[in-house]
C-alpha angles and dihedrals in degrees: 000000000000132000100241092178091063098059116165115211111217094181122118109225112249114231147075115344097022119139112262129194109247110276097020118122118237117253118263129201110197119195112225098179135358136202088214089061092051098265117139091241143007117249132169142187119224119209106194134157118237092238102045120122121330105006148144122249110209119207090259088070089072107017128060094224096029124133118271122223094263091054097053115107115252091244089071090066100052143014144087115343140189123208113209119203108227098154122143091039123108092185119032109217134191090259090058094059100032092076095047121095106240112182119213123257096018134124102255112213121188117213111201137155088277095091089078089056091060088073096044095098095227133051114273116203094199096082132138116264141173130251119231090247092056091048092051089055092051090049090055087077092064093237125198088228141333123235139185138184100248139043100281146023089212130069116260092245092058105089094177095065094217097176092047091048091053090056092046092048088061090055091248133136123237120217117208137183092033108164101227096156095115097034121105121217113266145078124324143153112255134203128178111160126188127188113258095247107176112249097000114147092199141001141185115264139194101237119198135173127203118200121230116251115250091244094049120130127211119339109265117244119257 
């Protein structure tokens, strides 16, 4: 089974100083009422882009007729996961993933050198990314989702988002900005739930991993 007491939070805190994708507006929490000001309760309004910080990209983010967040099956938001160590690679090639054991029907999370960039304060365009050939190989395992530790699977100069589109074409969500810096490669249980907002092509999530206990048997099916 899994060690639920050793949960690892992969979520980038939302607030001032967080890394934003170029063009995205910073989040804003506006206080509507406050107990400190004599109001009977404290209430706030959150203004937050759908693709800020740790979030899920539904297929509709890249495909005209793709599924929106509210239409994705629950299994795409939790289940067995494998973290693949792909650090020390600026460009993840087919040869890099061919030799890695990728079990079927898992959330496949790619740990790269990007996790350090999540704490850089400003967006850095020199991040690690995947080639389409590498992504096709990962998708051969029929994953529940694919995730990475920065804002994109594709290089910033690639306007067509080929790796992202391959994921979307399979009807799968992509999780981005997962902070995997302190996570070792291996098997885990993954959760990353988003609210079922009708028509949303992406939404922030609270992403968490639970390690497997040393005495655990086979990974349970999703």
